[in-house]
C-alpha positions in Angstrom: -30.0 91.7 141.9 -30.4 91.9 138.2 -32.6 90.0 135.8 -31.3 87.9 132.9 -31.7 90.9 130.5 -29.4 92.9 132.7 -31.9 95.3 134.2 -32.8 95.5 137.9 -35.1 92.7 139.1 -37.5 95.2 140.8 -38.1 97.0 137.5 -41.8 97.1 136.7 -42.9 95.5 133.5 -45.9 96.5 131.5 -48.7 94.1 131.3 -51.5 92.6 133.3 -52.4 89.3 135.0 -55.7 87.5 134.4 -57.0 84.5 136.3 -59.0 82.3 133.9 -62.6 81.6 134.9 -61.9 77.9 135.0 -59.0 78.5 137.4 -61.2 80.6 139.7 -64.0 77.9 139.6 -61.5 75.1 140.4 -60.0 77.1 143.2 -63.4 77.8 144.8 -64.4 74.1 144.3 -61.2 72.9 146.0 -61.6 75.4 148.9 -65.2 74.2 149.4 -64.3 70.5 149.3 -61.7 71.1 152.0 -64.1 73.1 154.1 -66.7 70.3 154.0 -64.3 67.5 154.1 -65.5 65.9 150.9 -63.7 65.0 147.6 -63.4 67.5 144.9 -65.7 65.6 142.6 -68.5 66.2 145.2 -68.5 70.0 144.6 -69.6 72.1 141.7 -69.4 75.8 141.4 -70.9 78.4 139.2 -69.5 81.9 139.1 -71.3 85.2 138.3 -70.9 88.9 138.7 -72.4 90.2 142.0 -72.1 94.0 141.6 -68.4 93.9 140.9 -67.7 91.1 143.3 -67.4 87.4 142.5 -70.8 85.7 143.2 -70.6 81.9 143.8 -73.3 79.2 143.6 -72.1 76.0 145.1 -73.5 72.5 145.1 -72.0 70.1 147.6 -72.8 66.4 147.8 -72.6 65.2 151.5 -72.7 61.7 152.8 -74.6 61.8 156.1 -73.8 59.3 158.8 -76.4 56.7 159.7 -79.1 58.1 161.9 -78.6 55.7 164.7 -74.8 56.1 164.8 -73.3 58.3 167.6 -72.5 61.8 166.4 -68.9 62.8 166.3 -69.5 66.5 166.4 -72.2 68.8 167.6 -72.4 70.9 164.5 -75.4 70.6 162.2 -75.0 70.7 158.4 -76.3 74.3 158.5 -73.6 75.2 161.0 -71.0 73.5 158.8 -72.3 75.4 155.7 -72.1 78.7 157.6 -68.5 78.0 158.7 -67.6 76.9 155.2 -69.0 80.2 153.8 -67.0 82.3 156.2 -63.8 80.3 155.3 -64.4 80.7 151.6 -64.9 84.5 151.9 -61.6 84.8 153.9 -59.5 82.4 151.8 -60.7 83.7 148.4 -59.2 87.1 149.0 -56.0 85.5 150.2 -55.6 83.1 147.3 -57.1 85.0 144.3 -57.2 88.6 145.4 -60.9 88.7 144.5 -63.6 89.6 147.0 -66.5 87.2 147.1 -70.0 88.7 147.2 -73.0 86.4 147.5 -72.1 82.7 148.3 -75.1 80.4 147.9 -74.5 76.8 149.1 -76.9 74.0 148.1 -76.4 70.7 150.0 -77.3 67.7 147.9 -76.9 64.0 147.7 -77.4 63.3 151.3 -77.0 59.5 151.4 -76.1 57.5 154.4 -72.4 57.0 154.6 -71.4 53.4 154.1 -69.6 51.9 157.0 -66.3 50.3 156.2 -65.9 46.6 157.0 -63.4 47.5 159.8 -66.0 49.9 161.4 -68.8 47.4 161.2 -70.1 46.1 164.5 -70.7 42.7 163.0 -67.9 40.2 163.2 -67.5 37.2 161.1 -66.6 33.9 162.8 -64.6 31.4 160.8 
């Protein structure tokens, strides 16, 4: 196989590849949003150097279910954060080639989730 210039496609080209800081931040935010099952606008990330690794500080806004509602899963928010941290470390290397160092997760915005009308136990009679 040859390239458009006529040389072999496997020929190494001089240069380097850089991933912009914004692209890294957005990638980490998206992975975090998926891990917590929230929208991307509910996650913010700050990146920093952690002794040659990528240090990450995350803020995640979670909507907690009403206290009296039955729980769907047995995992606590702390269990969920630990699982998300492990997933981020593994997926970061896979997607960006960068090794994550310290991953700090701050859970914020814990507001009761609003029930949708279809999920409400009250029924309207007409």
